[in-house]
C-alpha positions in Angstrom: 0.0 0.0 0.0 1.5 3.3 -1.1 2.2 5.9 1.6 2.7 8.8 -0.8 0.3 11.7 -0.1 -2.9 11.6 -2.1 -2.8 14.6 -4.4 -6.2 16.3 -4.1 -7.9 19.1 -6.0 -10.2 21.2 -3.8 -13.4 22.7 -5.4 -15.4 25.3 -3.5 -14.5 27.7 -0.7 -17.7 28.1 1.2 -18.3 26.7 4.7 -17.8 23.1 3.6 -15.1 23.7 1.1 -13.1 25.7 3.6 -13.4 23.1 6.3 -12.4 20.2 3.9 -9.4 22.2 2.6 -8.3 22.8 6.1 -8.5 19.1 6.8 -6.4 18.2 3.7 -3.9 20.9 4.7 -3.5 19.4 8.1 -3.5 15.7 7.3 -0.2 14.1 6.2 -2.0 11.7 3.9 -3.1 14.4 1.5 -1.4 17.1 -0.6 -3.5 19.9 -2.0 -2.6 20.5 -5.7 -5.1 23.3 -6.4 -8.0 25.4 -5.3 -10.9 25.9 -7.6 -13.7 28.6 -7.2 -15.5 30.9 -9.5 -14.7 33.8 -7.2 -11.1 35.0 -7.2 -11.6 36.7 -3.9 -12.9 33.6 -2.1 -10.1 31.3 -3.3 -7.5 34.0 -2.5 -8.9 34.3 1.0 -8.8 30.5 1.5 -5.3 30.2 0.1 -4.1 32.8 2.5 -5.8 31.0 5.4 -3.9 27.8 4.3 -0.6 29.7 4.3 -0.5 30.6 0.6 1.3 28.9 -2.2 -1.4 26.7 -3.6 -2.3 26.9 -7.3 -5.6 28.7 -8.0 -8.0 28.1 -10.8 -11.4 29.6 -11.9 -12.2 26.7 -14.3 -12.7 23.2 -12.9 -11.9 21.3 -16.1 -8.8 23.3 -16.8 -7.7 22.6 -13.2 -8.4 18.9 -13.5 -6.2 18.7 -16.7 -3.4 20.9 -15.3 -3.0 19.2 -11.9 -3.8 15.6 -12.8 -4.8 14.8 -9.1 -5.3 11.5 -7.5 -8.6 12.7 -5.9 -11.0 15.6 -6.2 -13.0 17.1 -3.3 -16.2 18.7 -4.5 -17.9 21.3 -2.3 -19.5 23.5 -4.9 -23.2 24.0 -5.5 -25.3 20.8 -6.1 -26.0 21.6 -9.7 -22.3 21.1 -10.5 -21.8 17.8 -8.6 -22.7 15.4 -11.3 -20.7 17.1 -14.0 -17.6 17.5 -11.8 -17.8 14.1 -10.2 -18.2 12.3 -13.5 -15.3 14.2 -15.1 -13.1 13.3 -12.1 -14.0 9.6 -12.3 -13.4 9.6 -16.1 -9.9 11.1 -15.3 -9.2 8.2 -13.0 -9.7 10.2 -9.8 -11.3 9.2 -6.5 -14.0 11.6 -5.4 -15.2 13.2 -2.2 -18.5 15.1 -2.9 -20.6 17.1 -0.5 -24.2 16.2 0.1 -26.6 16.1 -1.7 -24.7 13.7 -4.1 -26.3 15.5 -7.0 -29.2 17.8 -7.9 -31.5 14.9 -9.0 -31.8 11.2 -8.3 -31.0 10.3 -11.9 -27.7 12.2 -11.7 -26.9 10.5 -8.4 -27.5 7.1 -9.9 -25.2 8.0 -12.8 -22.4 9.0 -10.4 -22.8 5.7 -8.5 -22.8 3.6 -11.7 -19.7 5.4 -12.9 -17.9 4.9 -9.6 -18.6 1.2 -9.6 -17.6 0.8 -13.2 -14.4 2.8 -12.8 -13.5 1.1 -9.5 -12.8 4.5 -8.0 -13.8 5.5 -4.5 -16.7 8.0 -4.1 -17.4 9.2 -0.5 -20.4 11.5 0.1 -20.2 14.1 2.8 -22.7 12.7 5.3 -21.0 14.4 8.2 -23.4 13.0 10.9 -22.1 9.5 10.1 -18.7 10.6 11.5 -20.1 12.3 14.7 -19.6 10.2 17.8 -22.6 11.8 19.5 -24.9 11.1 16.6 -23.7 7.5 16.4 -24.6 7.2 20.1 -28.0 8.8 19.4 -28.7 6.3 16.7 -27.7 3.3 18.9 -29.8 4.6 21.8 -32.8 5.0 19.6 -32.4 1.4 18.4 -32.9 0.3 22.0 -36.4 1.9 22.3 -38.3 -0.9 20.5 -40.4 -0.7 17.4 -42.0 1.2 15.8 -40.1 4.5 16.2 -41.5 8.0 16.0 -38.6 10.3 14.8 -39.0 14.0 15.0 -36.2 16.2 13.5 -35.7 19.7 12.2 -33.1 22.3 11.4 -34.4 25.8 10.6 -32.0 28.6 10.0 -32.7 32.3 10.5 -30.2 33.7 7.9 -29.2 37.2 6.9 -26.2 38.8 5.3 -23.8 36.4 3.7 -25.7 33.4 5.1 -28.9 34.4 3.3 -26.9 35.1 0.2 -25.5 31.5 0.3 -29.0 30.1 1.0 -30.4 32.0 -2.0 -27.6 30.7 -4.2 -28.3 27.1 -3.0 -32.0 27.6 -3.8 -31.2 28.2 -7.4 -30.9 24.4 -7.5 -32.8 22.8 -4.6 -34.9 23.5 -1.6 -33.8 23.2 2.1 -35.8 20.0 2.5 -33.7 18.4 -0.3 -30.3 20.0 0.6 -30.4 19.3 4.3 -33.0 16.5 4.4 -30.7 13.8 3.1 -28.7 13.9 6.3 -31.7 13.3 8.6 -33.6 10.8 6.5 -30.3 8.9 6.4 -30.3 8.9 10.2 -33.9 7.7 10.3 -33.0 4.8 7.9 -30.1 3.8 10.2 -32.3 3.9 13.3 -35.0 1.8 11.8 -33.0 -0.5 9.5 -36.2 -0.6 7.6 -37.4 0.2 4.0 -39.1 3.6 3.5 -42.4 2.9 1.7 -44.4 6.2 1.7 -43.5 9.9 1.7 -45.5 13.1 1.8 -44.4 16.7 1.9 -45.5 20.3 2.3 -43.7 23.5 1.4 -44.1 27.3 1.3 -42.4 30.2 -0.6 -41.8 32.9 2.0 -39.6 35.3 -0.1 -40.0 37.1 -3.4 -36.2 36.8 -3.8 -36.4 33.2 -4.6 -36.7 31.7 -8.1 -40.2 31.0 -9.3 -41.5 27.7 -8.0 -38.8 27.4 -5.3 -39.8 27.1 -1.6 -37.6 28.0 1.4 -39.7 26.1 3.9 -40.6 22.4 3.8 -41.5 19.4 5.8 -41.5 15.7 4.9 -43.2 12.8 6.5 -41.9 9.3 5.8 -43.4 5.9 6.8 -41.3 2.7 7.0 -42.2 -0.9 6.4 -41.8 -1.7 10.1 -44.4 0.9 11.0 -41.9 3.6 12.1 -42.7 7.1 11.1 -40.6 10.3 10.9 -40.8 13.9 10.0 -38.2 16.4 9.1 -38.6 20.2 8.7 -36.2 22.8 7.2 -36.5 26.5 6.5 -34.0 29.2 5.5 -34.3 32.9 5.5 -34.5 36.1 7.5 -38.1 35.5 8.3 -37.5 32.1 10.1 -38.1 31.9 13.9 -35.3 31.1 16.3 -37.7 29.2 18.5 -37.5 25.4 18.4 -35.2 25.4 15.4 -33.2 22.4 16.6 -35.3 19.3 17.4 -33.8 15.8 17.4 -36.1 13.5 19.2 -37.0 9.8 18.9 -39.9 8.0 20.7 -40.3 4.2 20.9 -42.4 1.8 23.0 -39.8 1.8 25.8 -39.2 5.6 26.0 -37.5 8.3 24.2 -34.1 9.9 23.5 -33.4 13.6 22.7 -30.3 15.4 21.7 -29.6 18.3 24.0 -28.4 20.9 21.4 -24.9 22.3 21.1 -23.8 25.9 21.4 -25.6 27.2 18.3 -28.9 26.5 20.0 -27.7 27.9 23.3 -26.8 31.2 21.7 -30.0 31.5 19.8 -28.2 31.6 16.5 -29.6 29.0 14.1 -27.2 30.0 11.3 -24.2 29.0 13.5 -22.7 26.1 11.6 -21.2 24.3 14.7 -24.7 24.3 16.3 -26.1 22.2 13.4 -24.3 19.1 14.5 -23.6 20.0 18.2 -24.7 17.7 21.0 -24.0 18.4 24.7 -25.8 15.3 25.9 -28.6 12.8 25.3 -31.7 13.0 27.4 -33.0 9.5 27.9 -36.5 8.9 29.1 -37.5 5.4 30.3 -41.2 4.7 29.8 -41.7 1.7 32.1 -44.3 2.1 34.8 -44.3 0.3 38.1 -47.3 -1.3 40.0 -48.1 2.1 41.4 -48.4 3.6 37.9 -45.3 5.7 38.4 -42.1 5.7 36.4 -39.7 3.0 37.5 -36.6 5.0 36.4 -35.9 8.7 36.3 -34.8 10.4 33.1 -31.1 10.4 32.5 -28.8 13.0 31.0 -26.2 10.9 29.3 -22.9 12.7 28.3 -22.1 12.3 24.6 -18.9 10.6 23.6 -17.5 13.6 21.8 -18.5 16.8 20.0 -15.6 17.5 17.6 -17.1 20.7 16.1 -17.6 21.3 12.4 -14.0 21.5 11.3 -13.2 18.4 13.4 -16.0 16.5 11.7 -14.8 17.4 8.3 -11.3 16.2 9.2 -12.9 12.9 10.3 -14.6 12.6 6.9 -11.3 13.0 5.1 -9.6 10.5 7.4 -12.3 8.1 6.2 -11.8 9.1 2.6 -8.1 8.3 2.9 -8.9 5.0 4.5 -11.3 4.1 1.7 -8.7 4.8 -0.9 -5.7 3.2 0.8 -7.5 0.1 2.1 -9.8 -0.3 -0.9 -12.9 -0.3 1.2 -16.2 -1.6 -0.3 -18.4 1.5 -0.5 -21.4 -0.2 -2.1 -23.7 0.3 0.8 -22.4 3.9 1.4 -23.3 4.8 -2.2 -26.7 2.9 -2.1 -27.7 4.6 1.1 -26.9 8.0 -0.4 -29.2 7.3 -3.4 -31.9 6.0 -1.0 -31.9 9.2 1.0 -32.1 11.2 -2.2 -35.1 9.1 -3.3 -36.9 10.1 -0.1 -36.3 13.8 -0.2 -37.1 13.9 -4.0 -40.4 12.1 -3.2 -41.2 14.8 -0.6 -40.6 17.5 -3.1 -42.7 15.7 -5.7 -45.5 15.2 -3.1 -45.6 18.9 -2.3 -45.7 19.9 -6.0 -48.3 17.3 -7.0 -50.4 17.4 -3.9 -50.4 13.7 -3.2 -48.6 11.0 -1.2 -45.8 9.2 -3.0 -45.4 5.5 -2.7 -41.8 4.4 -3.0 
C-alpha cells in the first residue's frame, strides 16, 4: 500500500469547502494541488488561510487537466456535482463530494454507476455518520423498540452572507432536499427498515427566490416496520429562532433527545457548529411500576465527543483516505446516499403534485 500523499484538487471555498481544505492541509496523507472557485476573492482568502502557495483556478476542467490529481474534493453548489464528479472519475480520480450527491436522483444514480464501473472511490459528505454523539444517538434510539417516531428539524434564520448563500443554493434545490438527506439517512439507520411512503409540504416565503422554489418544507416518511418520521427545514430572514433544533425519537420503551450544542444555546440558528452539536442525550424510560409511576428517572447521558464542524470534516477526510488506501467496499455507502435522495425527492414531488408518493 502506497504511503505517498494523495494529491487532491479542492473545489469550492464556502463553509464546507473551507473546512475540507483545512483538513487536507493538516492531514499528512493528503497534498493539495489546487483550489478551484468561481470567485477569485474567495479562493485567495482560503489560500491565505492555508498559508498561501497553492495553485488557484477559476475553471474546474482546466484545473483537472493541469493538476492531474489522485482525488477531487467537490464542495460546490449541487447543480455542478454530477458534472464535476463524472469528469473526475473519467480522469481516474477518487471523489469526495458534499451532500446532496447530485441535484437529481437520476444524476446521483449516474455517479454511483460510474464509480462502480471505474473502481474509483466516491465518498459522500454525510457528516453525521462521523459524529460520535450522533452514532450514540442512533444506537440509543435502536434500543427503544419498534415502531419508532422520529422528529427532527433544522431551521436557519439567515441574513447577510448566510442568506446570500442560501439564495444561491436555492437556485438548484430547496432546504428540505439539501439538508433533508442527512436526517432521513439517520432515520434509515435507526429503523434498519425500508421507506415505503412519503408526503411533503412547502411554502415560498420570499420574493427573492426563483419562481417555484420554496424556502420552507416538511416531509413525513413511513417505513415498512411501522416507524414514522418527520423532518422540517426552513431558510431565511423570516424564520423563527424558537425550536429550530429538534432531534427527538420515541419508541415503546421511552425516548431519546439530543440536547443541542452551542448554536442553540446562543439562539443563532445559522451558526454552523450548532447544526451538529450535541451536549448530551436526554433518555426517558417509559416503564411504569405497579403504582403507575415511572420505574426510572430520566437520565442526562454525556455524549462521547463533539468534535465541532472542522473536526468532523477532518474525520470525513480520514475516512476518505482509509477508503482509498485500504480499498474499502463503499457499495452500501453509495446505495444509502441514493436511497436518502429518493426520499427527499419524493417529498418535493409530493408537495408539488399534492399527493402522497409510494416508494
